[in-house]
C-alpha positions in Angstrom: 8.3 -1.5 -13.2 5.8 -3.4 -15.3 2.7 -1.8 -16.8 0.4 -3.8 -14.5 2.2 -2.5 -11.3 1.9 1.1 -12.5 -1.8 0.8 -13.3 -2.5 -0.7 -9.9 -0.4 1.9 -8.1 -2.1 4.8 -10.0 -5.6 3.3 -9.3 -4.7 3.3 -5.6 -4.2 7.1 -5.7 -7.8 7.6 -6.7 -8.9 10.4 -9.1 -5.8 10.0 -11.4 -6.3 9.0 -15.0 -3.6 7.6 -17.2 -3.1 9.3 -20.5 -0.2 7.3 -21.9 3.0 5.4 -21.1 6.4 5.1 -22.7 7.6 1.5 -22.6 10.9 -0.3 -23.1 10.9 -4.1 -22.9 7.6 -4.3 -21.2 8.7 -1.9 -18.4 7.4 1.7 -17.9 9.9 4.4 -18.6 7.5 7.3 -18.3 3.8 7.7 -17.6 1.6 10.7 -18.3 -1.6 11.2 -16.3 -3.9 13.8 -15.1 -6.3 14.7 -12.3 -9.0 17.4 -12.5 -6.5 20.1 -11.6 -3.0 18.7 -12.3 -1.1 17.3 -15.3 1.3 14.6 -14.0 4.3 12.7 -15.2 5.7 9.7 -13.5 9.2 8.5 -14.0 10.2 4.8 -14.1 10.6 4.8 -10.3 7.0 6.1 -9.7 8.1 9.6 -8.7 5.5 12.2 -9.6 6.1 15.5 -11.3 3.6 18.2 -12.2 4.0 19.4 -15.8 2.4 22.3 -17.5 1.2 22.1 -21.1 -0.5 25.5 -21.2 -4.1 24.4 -22.2 -5.2 21.0 -21.1 -7.3 19.3 -23.8 -8.8 16.9 -21.2 -10.1 19.4 -18.7 -10.3 22.4 -20.9 -8.4 24.5 -18.3 -5.2 26.5 -18.6 -2.2 25.5 -16.5 1.1 27.1 -15.7 4.2 25.8 -17.5 6.7 24.4 -15.0 10.4 24.6 -16.0 12.2 23.3 -12.9 14.0 20.5 -14.7 13.2 18.2 -17.6 10.5 16.4 -15.6 8.7 19.3 -14.1 7.8 20.4 -10.6 8.3 17.6 -8.0 5.0 16.4 -6.5 5.8 13.8 -3.8 2.2 13.6 -2.6 1.5 11.7 -5.9 4.4 9.3 -5.6 3.4 5.7 -6.4 3.6 3.0 -3.8 4.4 -0.4 -5.3 3.7 -3.8 -3.8 
């Protein structure tokens, strides 16, 4: 998906802030974002995963470290809806 599509879909979630994106050829491969209580990673299909980084520099809170797979703990309630 293109950056514009990701930004619009994340804005539609409400309360989610984009921290960074990995791009390839103008398409998003991975997006890091956060809410007040969750650290999130989105894959190129818009599927959401909660990731733990220990101490979050944005909120100043401590979070668990998830180690379910390379992406993190699956969070379908944050999946992006495109279109």
